[in-house]
Each structure stands twice: as structure tokens, then as C-alpha cells.
FIFI-746901 format. One record per residue: residue number from 1; x, y, z of N, C-alpha, C in turn. Coordinates in steps of 0.05 Angstrom, whole numbers, always signed. Layout:
<atoms>
pos, neast, nnorth, nup, caeast, canorth, caup, ceast, cnorth, cup
NUM, X, Y, Z, X, Y, Z, X, Y, Z
...
</atoms>
This chain:
<atoms>
pos, neast, nnorth, nup, caeast, canorth, caup, ceast, cnorth, cup
1, +17, -24, +0, +0, +0, +0, +17, +25, +0
2, +40, +24, +14, +58, +47, +16, +69, +53, -12
3, +76, +32, -27, +86, +36, -54, +66, +49, -72
4, +40, +41, -69, +19, +53, -85, +15, +82, -78
5, +15, +89, -52, +13, +116, -44, +36, +133, -54
6, +60, +122, -54, +83, +136, -64, +81, +142, -94
7, +70, +123, -109, +66, +127, -137, +46, +149, -143
8, +24, +149, -127, +4, +171, -130, +17, +198, -124
9, +34, +198, -103, +47, +223, -95, +66, +233, -117
10, +80, +214, -129, +98, +221, -151, +83, +233, -175
11, +58, +224, -179, +41, +234, -201, +26, +259, -194
12, +30, +269, -169, +18, +295, -162, -6, +295, -145
13, -14, +271, -134, -37, +269, -117, -28, +271, -88
14, -40, +290, -74, -33, +295, -46, -44, +272, -28
15, -32, +269, -5, -41, +249, +14, -70, +254, +22
16, -78, +279, +25, -106, +285, +34, -126, +277, +12
17, -120, +283, -13, -138, +276, -35, -140, +246, -38
18, -117, +232, -36, -117, +203, -38, -133, +190, -16
19, -130, +199, +8, -145, +187, +31, -175, +192, +28
20, -182, +216, +18, -210, +221, +14, -222, +202, -7
21, -207, +198, -29, -215, +180, -50, -218, +151, -40
22, -200, +143, -23, -202, +115, -12, -227, +111, +4
23, -235, +131, +20, -259, +129, +36, -284, +126, +18
24, -284, +141, -4, -307, +139, -23, -307, +112, -36
25, -284, +103, -45, -282, +78, -60, -291, +54, -42
26, -284, +55, -17, -291, +33, +1, -321, +29, +3
27, -336, +50, +1, -366, +48, +3, -379, +37, -23
28, -363, +35, -44, -374, +28, -71, -369, -1, -79
29, -357, -17, -62, -348, -44, -69, -371, -61, -79
30, -393, -61, -64, -416, -78, -71, -428, -69, -98
31, -429, -43, -102, -440, -33, -128, -422, -40, -151
32, -396, -39, -147, -377, -46, -168, -379, -76, -175
33, -385, -92, -156, -388, -121, -161, -412, -126, -181
34, -433, -111, -177, -456, -114, -195, -450, -104, -223
35, -433, -84, -226, -425, -75, -252, -408, -96, -266
36, -391, -110, -251, -375, -131, -262, -392, -155, -271
37, -414, -160, -257, -432, -181, -266, -445, -174, -292
38, -454, -150, -296, -465, -141, -321, -444, -143, -344
39, -420, -135, -338, -398, -137, -358, -394, -166, -366
40, -395, -184, -347, -391, -212, -353, -413, -222, -371
41, -438, -215, -365, -460, -223, -382, -457, -212, -411
42, -450, -186, -413, -447, -175, -439, -423, -186, -454
43, -402, -193, -439, -379, -205, -452, -387, -232, -465
44, -402, -247, -451, -411, -273, -462, -430, -269, -486
45, -445, -248, -485, -463, -241, -507, -447, -235, -533
46, -426, -220, -530, -409, -214, -553, -395, -239, -563
47, -384, -255, -545, -370, -279, -553, -390, -298, -568
48, -414, -300, -557, -434, -317, -571, -439, -307, -599
49, -442, -281, -603, -447, -270, -630, -423, -276, -648
50, -399, -273, -638, -375, -279, -655, -373, -308, -662
51, -379, -325, -644, -378, -354, -649, -400, -363, -668
52, -424, -352, -664, -447, -360, -681, -442, -353, -710
53, -429, -330, -715, -425, -322, -742, -396, -328, -752
54, -383, -347, -738, -359, -359, -747, -337, -338, -755
55, -331, -321, -736, -309, -302, -739, -283, -319, -742
56, -268, -313, -763, -244, -328, -769, -221, -309, -774
57, -197, -321, -776, -173, -304, -782, -177, -288, -807
58, -190, -300, -827, -195, -286, -852, -211, -261, -849
59, -227, -259, -827, -243, -235, -822, -226, -211, -814
60, -201, -217, -807, -183, -195, -798, -167, -183, -821
61, -170, -194, -844, -154, -184, -867, -166, -158, -877
62, -149, -143, -892, -156, -117, -902, -168, -118, -930
63, -183, -98, -937, -192, -95, -965, -186, -66, -974
64, -185, -63, -1000, -180, -36, -1011, -199, -31, -1035
65, -195, -8, -1046, -211, -1, -1070, -241, -1, -1064
66, -256, -15, -1080, -285, -16, -1075, -293, -32, -1050
67, -276, -50, -1042, -282, -66, -1018, -302, -88, -1024
68, -304, -96, -1049, -323, -118, -1055, -316, -143, -1040
69, -336, -158, -1031, -332, -184, -1018, -313, -183, -994
70, -315, -162, -978, -299, -160, -954, -312, -178, -932
71, -301, -201, -928, -312, -220, -909, -312, -209, -881
72, -291, -196, -873, -289, -185, -846, -310, -164, -841
73, -314, -146, -860, -334, -125, -857, -362, -137, -855
74, -369, -155, -873, -396, -166, -873, -401, -183, -849
75, -381, -198, -840, -385, -215, -816, -388, -197, -791
76, -372, -176, -789, -374, -158, -766, -402, -147, -764
77, -414, -140, -787, -441, -129, -787, -461, -150, -777
78, -456, -175, -784, -473, -197, -774, -469, -200, -744
79, -445, -196, -734, -439, -198, -705, -454, -176, -690
80, -452, -151, -700, -466, -129, -688, -496, -134, -687
81, -507, -143, -710, -536, -148, -711, -544, -169, -691
82, -528, -189, -688, -533, -211, -669, -532, -201, -640
83, -511, -186, -634, -508, -177, -606, -530, -157, -598
84, -540, -142, -618, -561, -122, -612, -589, -134, -617
85, -590, -160, -625, -615, -173, -632, -631, -157, -652
86, -617, -149, -673, -630, -134, -695, -628, -150, -721
87, -642, -141, -741, -643, -154, -767, -617, -149, -783
88, -606, -125, -781, -583, -118, -798, -567, -97, -784
89, -543, -93, -795, -525, -72, -783, -508, -60, -805
90, -500, -35, -800, -481, -21, -817, -459, -12, -799
91, -434, -23, -801, -412, -16, -784, -388, -9, -802
92, -382, +16, -804, -363, +25, -824, -343, +46, -815
93, -318, +44, -824, -299, +66, -819, -305, +91, -835
94, -322, +88, -855, -330, +112, -871, -348, +131, -856
95, -360, +121, -833, -376, +138, -816, -357, +152, -797
96, -355, +178, -800, -334, +194, -788, -337, +198, -757
97, -362, +198, -747, -366, +203, -719, -396, +197, -713
98, -403, +201, -688, -430, +195, -680, -450, +213, -693
99, -444, +239, -696, -462, +258, -710, -466, +249, -739
100, -445, +240, -752, -447, +230, -779, -465, +206, -780
101, -462, +187, -762, -479, +164, -761, -508, +171, -759
102, -514, +190, -741, -541, +199, -738, -552, +213, -763
103, -535, +230, -775, -543, +244, -800, -549, +224, -822
104, -532, +203, -825, -536, +182, -845, -563, +168, -840
105, -567, +160, -815, -592, +146, -808, -617, +163, -814
106, -615, +188, -806, -638, +206, -810, -643, +212, -840
107, -622, +221, -854, -626, +229, -882, -632, +205, -899
108, -623, +181, -891, -629, +157, -907, -658, +148, -904
109, -671, +156, -883, -698, +146, -878, -720, +168, -878
110, -712, +193, -883, -731, +215, -885, -732, +226, -914
111, -755, +235, -923, -758, +246, -949, -772, +273, -947
112, -769, +290, -968, -783, +316, -968, -812, +314, -961
113, -821, +330, -942, -849, +329, -933, -853, +313, -908
114, -833, +297, -900, -835, +282, -875, -829, +301, -851
115, -838, +292, -828, -832, +307, -804, -817, +289, -784
116, -796, +301, -772, -780, +288, -751, -790, +298, -724
117, -793, +280, -705, -803, +288, -678, -783, +279, -657
118, -776, +297, -639, -760, +290, -616, -779, +292, -592
119, -785, +270, -579, -803, +270, -555, -788, +275, -529
120, -762, +280, -531, -746, +283, -507, -732, +311, -505
121, -745, +330, -518, -734, +357, -516, -711, +362, -536
122, -695, +381, -530, -673, +390, -547, -653, +368, -552
123, -645, +364, -577, -624, +344, -583, -596, +354, -577
124, -577, +337, -579, -549, +344, -574, -541, +366, -593
125, -523, +384, -584, -516, +408, -599, -509, +404, -628
126, -493, +383, -634, -484, +380, -661, -506, +370, -680
127, -528, +360, -668, -550, +350, -685, -568, +374, -693
128, -566, +396, -680, -582, +419, -687, -578, +428, -715
129, -553, +427, -725, -547, +435, -752, -554, +414, -772
130, -553, +389, -764, -562, +367, -781, -592, +370, -787
131, -607, +376, -766, -636, +379, -769, -643, +405, -783
132, -628, +426, -776, -634, +453, -787, -646, +471, -766
133, -645, +463, -740, -654, +481, -719, -637, +506, -719
134, -611, +501, -723, -592, +523, -730, -586, +520, -759
135, -590, +540, -775, -586, +537, -804, -559, +527, -812
136, -557, +508, -830, -532, +497, -839, -535, +486, -867
137, -515, +487, -883, -516, +477, -910, -520, +446, -909
138, -540, +437, -925, -545, +408, -926, -562, +397, -904
139, -574, +414, -888, -590, +405, -866, -616, +391, -876
140, -629, +376, -859, -654, +364, -866, -675, +385, -874
141, -674, +408, -860, -693, +429, -866, -690, +439, -895
142, -665, +440, -905, -661, +448, -933, -674, +428, -953
143, -677, +403, -944, -689, +383, -961, -719, +379, -956
144, -731, +398, -941, -760, +397, -938, -769, +379, -916
145, -752, +372, -897, -760, +356, -874, -765, +375, -851
146, -789, +374, -840, -795, +391, -817, -789, +378, -791
147, -788, +394, -770, -780, +384, -744, -798, +394, -722
148, -804, +377, -703, -820, +384, -680, -808, +371, -655
149, -810, +384, -632, -800, +372, -608, -820, +376, -585
150, -820, +357, -567, -836, +358, -543, -818, +359, -519
151, -822, +379, -502, -805, +382, -479, -811, +361, -458
152, -792, +354, -442, -797, +336, -420, -811, +350, -398
153, -825, +335, -381, -837, +347, -357, -816, +357, -338
154, -824, +372, -318, -804, +384, -300, -788, +363, -285
155, -800, +339, -281, -785, +318, -267, -768, +301, -285
156, -766, +309, -311, -749, +295, -330, -761, +271, -343
157, -787, +267, -339, -801, +245, -351, -816, +254, -377
158, -826, +234, -392, -838, +240, -418, -866, +253, -414
159, -872, +272, -430, -898, +285, -431, -916, +270, -451
160, -927, +248, -442, -942, +230, -460, -965, +244, -475
161, -979, +261, -461, -1002, +275, -473, -992, +293, -496
162, -971, +308, -491, -960, +326, -511, -949, +311, -535
163, -936, +288, -529, -926, +271, -550, -948, +261, -568
164, -970, +252, -556, -993, +242, -571, -1003, +264, -589
165, -1005, +289, -579, -1015, +311, -595, -996, +320, -617
166, -970, +314, -613, -950, +323, -633, -949, +304, -657
167, -956, +279, -653, -955, +259, -675, -977, +264, -694
168, -970, +267, -720, -991, +272, -740, -985, +255, -765
169, -1000, +260, -786, -998, +244, -811, -970, +247, -824
170, -956, +268, -818, -930, +272, -831, -907, +262, -813
171, -912, +254, -789, -891, +243, -771, -881, +217, -782
172, -856, +218, -792, -844, +194, -804, -824, +180, -785
173, -810, +197, -770, -788, +185, -753, -788, +200, -726
174, -785, +184, -705, -782, +195, -678, -754, +189, -669
175, -739, +210, -661, -712, +207, -652, -710, +210, -622
176, -701, +189, -608, -699, +189, -579, -670, +189, -571
177, -661, +210, -559, -634, +212, -549, -632, +200, -521
178, -617, +179, -519, -615, +164, -493, -600, +180, -472
179, -577, +190, -479, -560, +204, -460, -568, +234, -458
180, -557, +247, -438, -566, +274, -432, -554, +296, -450
181, -530, +290, -463, -517, +311, -478, -508, +333, -459
182, -508, +358, -468, -500, +380, -450, -525, +391, -435
183, -540, +373, -423, -563, +380, -407, -560, +366, -380
184, -577, +373, -362, -577, +361, -335, -600, +342, -332
185, -615, +336, -353, -638, +318, -350, -627, +289, -346
186, -645, +271, -337, -635, +244, -333, -629, +230, -359
187, -611, +211, -359, -608, +192, -381, -629, +171, -379
188, -641, +163, -401, -663, +144, -400, -653, +115, -400
189, -666, +99, -384, -661, +70, -383, -672, +57, -408
190, -663, +34, -415, -674, +19, -438, -703, +13, -433
191, -710, +7, -408, -738, +2, -401, -756, +26, -407
192, -747, +50, -399, -762, +74, -404, -765, +79, -434
193, -743, +74, -449, -744, +78, -478, -764, +59, -490
194, -764, +34, -481, -783, +14, -491, -812, +22, -486
195, -817, +33, -462, -844, +42, -456, -853, +65, -475
196, -834, +83, -480, -840, +106, -498, -845, +96, -526
197, -829, +78, -536, -833, +67, -563, -860, +53, -565
198, -867, +37, -545, -893, +23, -545, -915, +43, -547
199, -913, +65, -532, -934, +86, -532, -937, +98, -560
200, -914, +104, -572, -914, +117, -598, -925, +98, -620
201, -917, +73, -619, -926, +53, -638, -956, +48, -636
202, -967, +51, -612, -996, +48, -608, -1011, +70, -623
203, -999, +93, -624, -1012, +116, -638, -1008, +114, -668
204, -983, +108, -676, -976, +106, -705, -957, +83, -709
205, -967, +60, -716, -950, +36, -717, -928, +37, -738
206, -932, +53, -760, -911, +53, -781, -890, +74, -777
207, -890, +89, -755, -870, +109, -750, -843, +95, -743
208, -821, +106, -753, -795, +95, -747, -785, +106, -720
209, -778, +89, -702, -767, +98, -676, -737, +93, -676
210, -722, +115, -675, -693, +114, -676, -681, +123, -649
211, -662, +109, -639, -649, +116, -613, -620, +123, -617
212, -613, +147, -608, -585, +155, -607, -574, +142, -582
213, -558, +121, -586, -549, +104, -564, -521, +111, -554
214, -510, +134, -563, -483, +142, -555, -480, +142, -525
215, -459, +131, -515, -451, +129, -487, -466, +108, -472
216, -486, +94, -485, -503, +76, -470, -497, +46, -474
217, -482, +39, -495, -478, +11, -502, -464, -4, -479
218, -475, -27, -473, -464, -46, -454, -466, -37, -425
219, -479, -14, -420, -483, -5, -392, -504, -23, -379
220, -524, -31, -394, -544, -50, -385, -541, -76, -400
221, -558, -96, -393, -556, -122, -406, -573, -123, -431
222, -590, -103, -436, -605, -101, -460, -600, -74, -473
223, -606, -73, -499, -603, -49, -515, -630, -40, -526
224, -632, -15, -535, -658, -6, -545, -670, -23, -567
225, -654, -37, -583, -664, -55, -603, -678, -79, -591
226, -674, -84, -566, -688, -106, -552, -716, -98, -544
227, -722, -72, -545, -748, -62, -535, -764, -47, -557
228, -758, -53, -582, -774, -43, -604, -763, -21, -621
229, -738, -12, -616, -727, +9, -633, -722, -1, -661
230, -730, +14, -681, -725, +7, -709, -697, +12, -718
231, -684, +31, -705, -656, +37, -710, -642, +45, -684
232, -618, +36, -680, -601, +44, -658, -575, +53, -669
233, -566, +76, -661, -543, +89, -674, -522, +98, -654
234, -496, +95, -661, -475, +103, -643, -448, +106, -657
235, -428, +113, -641, -401, +118, -650, -383, +96, -640
236, -364, +88, -657, -344, +68, -649, -321, +79, -632
237, -319, +106, -631, -298, +117, -613, -310, +124, -586
238, -334, +113, -581, -346, +113, -555, -348, +83, -546
239, -368, +75, -532, -369, +49, -519, -362, +25, -537
240, -375, +21, -560, -372, -5, -573, -345, -9, -587
241, -329, +12, -590, -303, +9, -601, -282, +0, -581
242, -289, -1, -556, -271, -11, -535, -245, +4, -533
243, -243, +28, -544, -218, +43, -543, -198, +36, -564
244, -204, +15, -580, -186, +7, -602, -195, +17, -629
245, -220, +20, -634, -230, +29, -660, -219, +57, -665
246, -205, +62, -688, -193, +88, -693, -213, +108, -705
247, -236, +99, -713, -256, +115, -726, -281, +98, -729
248, -303, +109, -739, -326, +92, -746, -351, +97, -730
249, -373, +86, -741, -399, +88, -728, -415, +63, -736
250, -437, +60, -723, -455, +37, -729, -484, +45, -729
251, -499, +31, -745, -528, +33, -745, -539, +5, -746
252, -555, -3, -726, -567, -29, -726, -597, -25, -725
253, -612, -45, -736, -641, -43, -736, -654, -61, -756
254, -677, -52, -766, -691, -67, -786, -676, -67, -812
255, -680, -88, -828, -665, -90, -853, -671, -66, -871
256, -696, -57, -872, -703, -35, -890, -689, -9, -880
257, -690, -3, -855, -678, +22, -845, -648, +22, -849
258, -635, -1, -844, -606, -2, -848, -598, +0, -877
259, -613, -13, -894, -608, -10, -923, -611, +19, -933
260, -632, +32, -923, -636, +60, -931, -612, +77, -922
261, -602, +72, -898, -579, +87, -888, -554, +81, -905
262, -551, +55, -913, -528, +48, -929, -528, +61, -956
263, -551, +64, -968, -553, +78, -994, -546, +108, -991
264, -551, +119, -968, -544, +147, -963, -514, +149, -957
265, -503, +130, -943, -474, +131, -936, -457, +128, -961
266, -464, +110, -978, -448, +106, -1003, -462, +119, -1026
267, -479, +104, -1040, -493, +115, -1063, -517, +98, -1069
268, -538, +111, -1080, -561, +94, -1090, -550, +73, -1110
269, -559, +49, -1106, -551, +27, -1123, -527, +12, -1113
270, -512, +24, -1094, -488, +11, -1083, -493, +1, -1055
271, -502, +18, -1037, -508, +10, -1010, -485, -3, -995
272, -491, -27, -983, -471, -41, -967, -450, -56, -983
273, -453, -57, -1009, -435, -73, -1025, -407, -62, -1027
274, -404, -36, -1023, -378, -23, -1025, -370, -11, -999
275, -344, -5, -997, -333, +7, -972, -310, -9, -961
276, -286, -3, -971, -262, -18, -962, -256, -13, -932
277, -246, -33, -919, -240, -30, -890, -212, -21, -884
278, -194, -22, -904, -167, -10, -902, -152, -17, -877
279, -155, -42, -868, -139, -52, -846, -150, -47, -818
280, -174, -37, -815, -185, -31, -788, -200, -55, -776
281, -205, -76, -792, -221, -98, -781, -211, -109, -755
282, -184, -114, -751, -175, -125, -725, -183, -107, -702
283, -180, -80, -705, -187, -62, -684, -217, -61, -678
284, -233, -63, -700, -262, -64, -697, -271, -89, -682
285, -260, -112, -689, -268, -137, -676, -258, -137, -647
286, -233, -131, -643, -222, -133, -616, -234, -112, -598
287, -239, -88, -609, -251, -67, -593, -279, -75, -584
288, -295, -87, -602, -322, -96, -594, -320, -119, -573
289, -300, -136, -576, -296, -157, -557, -290, -146, -529
290, -273, -126, -528, -265, -114, -502, -286, -95, -491
291, -304, -85, -507, -322, -64, -499, -337, -68, -473
292, -348, -92, -468, -363, -95, -442, -345, -90, -417
293, -320, -99, -418, -302, -94, -396, -293, -65, -394
294, -288, -53, -417, -280, -25, -417, -302, -7, -407
295, -327, -13, -416, -350, +3, -407, -353, +0, -377
296, -348, -24, -366, -351, -28, -337, -331, -10, -322
297, -306, -7, -332, -287, +10, -319, -295, +39, -320
298, -306, +48, -343, -316, +75, -346, -339, +81, -328
299, -357, +61, -325, -380, +64, -308, -372, +67, -279
300, -353, +51, -270, -343, +54, -243, -331, +82, -239
301, -317, +92, -258, -305, +119, -257, -327, +140, -253
302, -349, +137, -268, -371, +156, -267, -384, +156, -239
303, -388, +133, -228, -400, +130, -202, -381, +141, -180
304, -356, +135, -183, -335, +146, -165, -336, +176, -165
305, -337, +188, -189, -337, +217, -192, -362, +229, -179
306, -385, +216, -183, -410, +226, -172, -409, +227, -141
307, -398, +206, -129, -397, +204, -100, -375, +223, -89
308, -353, +226, -103, -332, +245, -95, -344, +273, -93
309, -356, +282, -115, -365, +310, -116, -391, +316, -102
310, -409, +296, -101, -434, +300, -86, -428, +303, -56
311, -409, +288, -46, -402, +289, -18, -390, +317, -11
312, -378, +329, -31, -366, +356, -27, -386, +378, -31
313, -411, +371, -37, -432, +392, -39, -438, +402, -66
314, -426, +390, -87, -432, +399, -115, -457, +384, -126
315, -470, +397, -144, -493, +385, -158, -482, +365, -178
316, -491, +340, -177, -482, +320, -196, -507, +306, -208
317, -503, +297, -233, -525, +283, -247, -512, +261, -264
318, -520, +236, -259, -537, +226, -238, -524, +229, -211
319, -541, +227, -190, -529, +229, -163, -514, +204, -156
320, -503, +203, -132, -485, +182, -125, -497, +155, -122
321, -524, +153, -118, -537, +127, -114, -556, +119, -136
322, -561, +136, -156, -580, +129, -177, -570, +106, -195
323, -589, +92, -207, -581, +72, -227, -570, +86, -251
324, -552, +72, -266, -537, +84, -288, -546, +72, -315
325, -548, +90, -334, -557, +82, -361, -538, +92, -383
326, -517, +107, -375, -496, +114, -394, -471, +119, -377
327, -449, +126, -390, -423, +128, -376, -417, +157, -369
328, -435, +176, -374, -430, +204, -370, -437, +213, -342
329, -419, +229, -330, -424, +241, -304, -422, +271, -306
330, -444, +284, -299, -444, +314, -299, -439, +324, -272
331, -422, +345, -270, -417, +359, -245, -420, +389, -250
332, -437, +402, -234, -442, +430, -238, -427, +447, -217
333, -412, +466, -226, -395, +483, -208, -406, +511, -205
334, -422, +520, -224, -434, +547, -223, -413, +570, -228
335, -389, +562, -232, -368, +581, -240, -351, +569, -263
336, -343, +585, -282, -328, +574, -305, -302, +561, -296
337, -289, +572, -275, -263, +562, -266, -265, +533, -257
338, -289, +525, -247, -292, +497, -239, -291, +478, -262
339, -304, +485, -284, -303, +469, -308, -275, +467, -319
340, -262, +490, -320, -235, +492, -331, -215, +476, -315
341, -215, +479, -289, -196, +464, -272, -201, +434, -272
342, -226, +427, -272, -233, +398, -274, -221, +386, -300
343, -225, +400, -322, -214, +390, -347, -183, +390, -347
344, -171, +409, -334, -142, +409, -332, -132, +385, -317
345, -147, +377, -296, -140, +353, -281, -142, +328, -297
346, -163, +325, -313, -167, +301, -330, -144, +300, -350
347, -138, +323, -362, -116, +323, -382, -89, +316, -369
348, -85, +325, -345, -59, +319, -331, -57, +290, -324
349, -79, +276, -324, -79, +247, -317, -77, +229, -342
350, -75, +242, -366, -76, +227, -391, -49, +214, -397
351, -50, +192, -413, -25, +179, -422, -13, +194, -446
352, -29, +210, -459, -20, +224, -483, -26, +254, -478
353, -6, +271, -484, -9, +300, -481, -16, +309, -452
354, -6, +295, -432, -11, +302, -405, +0, +329, -397
355, +20, +338, -412, +34, +364, -407, +19, +388, -418
356, -3, +383, -433, -18, +404, -446, -40, +413, -428
357, -45, +439, -427, -68, +450, -412, -90, +457, -431
358, -113, +445, -428, -136, +452, -446, -146, +480, -441
359, -156, +492, -462, -168, +519, -460, -194, +519, -475
360, -214, +536, -466, -239, +538, -481, -234, +549, -509
361, -250, +539, -529, -247, +549, -556, -273, +546, -571
362, -276, +560, -593, -300, +559, -609, -300, +534, -627
363, -311, +513, -617, -310, +487, -631, -333, +485, -651
364, -328, +475, -675, -349, +472, -695, -373, +456, -685
365, -397, +466, -691, -421, +452, -683, -433, +460, -657
366, -420, +478, -642, -429, +486, -616, -435, +516, -615
367, -454, +524, -598, -462, +552, -598, -448, +569, -576
368, -428, +557, -563, -413, +572, -543, -385, +560, -543
369, -366, +573, -529, -340, +562, -527, -342, +536, -511
370, -325, +516, -518, -325, +490, -505, -296, +484, -497
371, -293, +472, -474, -267, +462, -465, -267, +432, -465
372, -246, +420, -475, -245, +391, -477, -218, +380, -467
373, -219, +361, -450, -195, +347, -441, -196, +319, -453
374, -176, +312, -469, -177, +286, -483, -149, +278, -491
375, -133, +270, -472, -106, +260, -478, -108, +231, -486
376, -118, +226, -510, -126, +199, -518, -109, +188, -540
377, -109, +161, -542, -95, +148, -564, -110, +152, -591
378, -136, +156, -589, -153, +162, -613, -165, +190, -608
379, -160, +208, -627, -169, +236, -624, -199, +237, -619
380, -207, +250, -597, -235, +254, -592, -249, +229, -580
381, -235, +208, -575, -247, +184, -565, -258, +188, -536
382, -284, +187, -533, -295, +192, -507, -302, +167, -491
383, -292, +144, -501, -291, +120, -484, -265, +120, -469
384, -245, +136, -478, -221, +140, -463, -226, +163, -443
385, -209, +165, -424, -213, +185, -403, -215, +213, -415
386, -238, +226, -411, -242, +252, -423, -263, +268, -407
387, -263, +294, -412, -282, +311, -399, -285, +336, -417
388, -309, +347, -417, -314, +370, -433, -339, +385, -423
389, -342, +409, -432, -366, +424, -424, -366, +451, -437
390, -390, +462, -442, -393, +489, -453, -388, +510, -432
391, -374, +531, -439, -369, +552, -420, -393, +571, -420
392, -414, +562, -407, -438, +578, -404, -453, +568, -379
393, -469, +585, -366, -484, +576, -343, -500, +551, -348
394, -503, +533, -329, -494, +535, -301, -465, +525, -297
395, -449, +524, -318, -421, +515, -317, -419, +486, -306
396, -428, +469, -324, -428, +440, -318, -407, +426, -335
397, -391, +408, -322, -372, +392, -337, -383, +364, -340
398, -376, +351, -362, -386, +324, -368, -361, +306, -370
399, -360, +287, -352, -338, +268, -350, -346, +241, -361
400, -329, +228, -375, -335, +201, -385, -309, +186, -391
401, -312, +160, -393, -291, +143, -403, -271, +134, -383
402, -250, +122, -394, -229, +109, -378, -227, +80, -387
403, -206, +74, -401, -204, +46, -412, -201, +26, -390
404, -192, +35, -367, -190, +18, -343, -201, +33, -319
405, -210, +18, -299, -219, +31, -275, -197, +46, -261
406, -173, +35, -261, -150, +48, -248, -145, +75, -260
407, -147, +77, -286, -142, +103, -299, -164, +123, -294
408, -189, +113, -294, -212, +130, -288, -209, +141, -260
409, -202, +124, -241, -198, +133, -213, -176, +154, -211
410, -154, +150, -224, -132, +169, -224, -141, +196, -236
411, -156, +195, -257, -166, +220, -270, -183, +236, -252
412, -201, +223, -238, -219, +237, -219, -203, +249, -196
413, -184, +233, -185, -168, +244, -163, -152, +268, -173
414, -142, +268, -197, -126, +290, -207, -144, +315, -212
415, -169, +310, -221, -188, +333, -224, -193, +345, -197
416, -197, +328, -177, -201, +339, -150, -177, +354, -139
417, -153, +343, -145, -129, +357, -137, -127, +385, -147
418, -134, +389, -173, -133, +415, -185, -153, +434, -172
419, -177, +423, -166, -198, +440, -154, -192, +447, -125
420, -179, +429, -111, -171, +435, -83, -149, +456, -83
421, -130, +454, -101, -108, +473, -103, -118, +501, -109
422, -140, +503, -124, -152, +529, -131, -173, +538, -111
423, -177, +521, -90, -197, +527, -69, -225, +528, -79
424, -230, +514, -102, -258, +512, -112, -272, +489, -98
425, -257, +469, -90, -267, +447, -74, -251, +446, -48
426, -266, +440, -26, -253, +440, +1, -259, +412, +13
427, -237, +398, +20, -240, +371, +31, -250, +373, +60
428, -266, +354, +68, -276, +354, +96, -253, +349, +115
429, -254, +362, +138, -233, +359, +159, -234, +331, +172
</atoms>
């Protein structure tokens, strides 16, 4: 134990911060055991999918050019479909990020005159320009797709009556964002999402229900596709890539919805038949294999952070004892310096670029300056230890990731160290 304490000291963690962290961690042992049980279940689920679809050494080979007959690509999509209990999947390095995956899914399944409905309030910032809430070239609005949203009730639950009134003959697709984004509302459980989908389908059975699943994969034992979602969409540099995928996104769901998205990603008439993997197959397969364990480490880090900062009197969402449905932890400081120092701590704990101090900047797709800490092996990978937040009231930082629990723990302790040094956080006597 003395050697461990000495190592933390060498890395800049004071004895007082370390002791405080130990007390919090001790109280979380039983909860961490349950997270490990879920990870074990999901690990077996992924292995079952890989074995059922006969993943072989040949699946790890590369393709170039058109990518015709890429066994690894096609088998991986069968594995994703199996693990998500869906009819089909599109898993491609040509999908640049989560926002791109969502844009492909939406634009592939919406036509001029259709209406898109969000029953969970405002979507994530970068999706505003995809939809056209904020004007942008190539938005859905420019192609004649209208948009409507229903705000959540004050307690963060669905306003079923308003949703019923919002659905009309033009409602083609309902987009449900699982995670909170840059908001303080609750993240929705898969059970809650299933109840919402059932309600919507009772009103209009042919409406497409799409779930933005970013940050939620493998947190629970079931996914939105298990409870009626027609499409589930996410990024490979978040949960399902396991920290190894260097790029990419996925769309799983009904065969028709996935095919429509594929024709938008590539070209009408081509769809899933083209798209070279260029050597990323091993990372995609191994990342998906590791994802359940990696997500468990990130989840422990989020719960640790919630309990650390809640005990110190800060507003946290979710709170220290709530059930978890994604890997994001929000902490509100009410002063910009809190967000900035927290991010500096996360950056200082990184394996890459730990010597760099992050600063707020005007990041594309956001309506205010944003600060991001991401000393990652893959640029922007938020399954790796990272934190970010908009520099605007109420000055909330969003922490996520950590490829291992040990790294997530170190990152949170370092964030606390920075806040204590600036007297933004005060440790109990």
C-alpha cells in the first residue's frame, strides 16, 4: 500500500486527496461487483455472437478499393446485428463520428415532406445543424424535412399527452436521445425507452423509432433494439469500439432502415456492397470484444466521480446512488473556473499530451466556447478518459470514459487535486 501511495504522490496526488478518495471507494465495493456481473453477461453475449457467425482469421484481413466481398466487414455487421438482436447492421470506418452516423440514419430514412419528432426535448448540440434548428448547409430542413420537439416534464419524464398531440400524418421518424448531452436531464433507461416506443407505436404503428445510443452501449444487459427500436445508432470511438477502433460508427435495426442508411452513406444502387475496410477490421473486432469490460471501468469511474463531488456539496447528475444508463457524469460548479480546472485535471492524468493545458475554444457545431480534455490514443475518443463542457451557465462539466478503472480513478483524483489547489473544492476535515 505504501508503494501505491508513493506512486500517486509522484504523479501529483496529495495524501489528503488520496485518503478522501479511498474512503469513497470503500463504500462502492458492492455496487462495483454488480457492474462486473453485467460486464460478464455482456462479454458472453459478444462472444456468442462472434462464435455463431464464425469469426475467423480471414475476417481480420484488409480490403482496398471498392471493398467488394470483404468477409471481415460483412461478418462484423452480422456480429453487431446478433449482439443487438437486430435484423441488420451497418458498421463502417467511412462513418466519421456519432453525429455523422445519426445524420446518415436520418437522411437515409426521411424524405421531403416528412416530419421528424423529438419527444425528449432539445437534441445534442451537433444535431441541431443536421436537423436545421440552427441553419446549416445540407440540413434536413433544406431538403424539406420539418422538425418538432416535445419538452420533457419538470421531473425529467416523458410528456405523453403532448407527444400524442404532436404525432400527425407527416410524422415519419421519432428520434430518442438516450444520453443527456449538454443537459442536466436524466439519461433514459432501456426500459423507459421501450415504454416510450410502445406508446408511440400504439398511436402510429408505421413510424420509425430511432435511438441515439451514444454512451449507453453495454451499460445495461439489453439495448434499445431489444425493446422495439427500429434503428439504434452510435459511434465506435465511444463504448462499442472498446478504445481500439480508430474511427467509425454503427447503425443497427430493421433490414429496411439499415439498407436506406447504407444507400445514403455510399450511393443509390451501391449501399452495403462497397466500402473498403483499409486494415481496421482487427481493431473493430477486438474493440467490440473488449467493450463490455472497458465500459464497466468507465461506469465505475462515473460513479466514483458522482460520489466524490456529491459528498463535497456539488450538484451531480446522476447522483451518487442512482441507477446508471450511460457512462457520463455531470458535475455543476456554477463558475467557469470549476469546469476549466476539472478538465485540466483530467488532461494531466492522460497517457497522451498530459503536459498540455486545455483551453476553451469555439468548436465547430457548438453555440458557445467549449473546453475539452482528451489526452487519448484516438483523437476525440470519449470512451477514453475525457471531460468537456460548454463555457456557459450553469457551468457543468461532463466526464466520461477510462479504458481501465484504475485510470478513471486516477483521472478523478487529479481533477479533485486541481480543484482543491484552486480552493474551488474543500475537503472535509
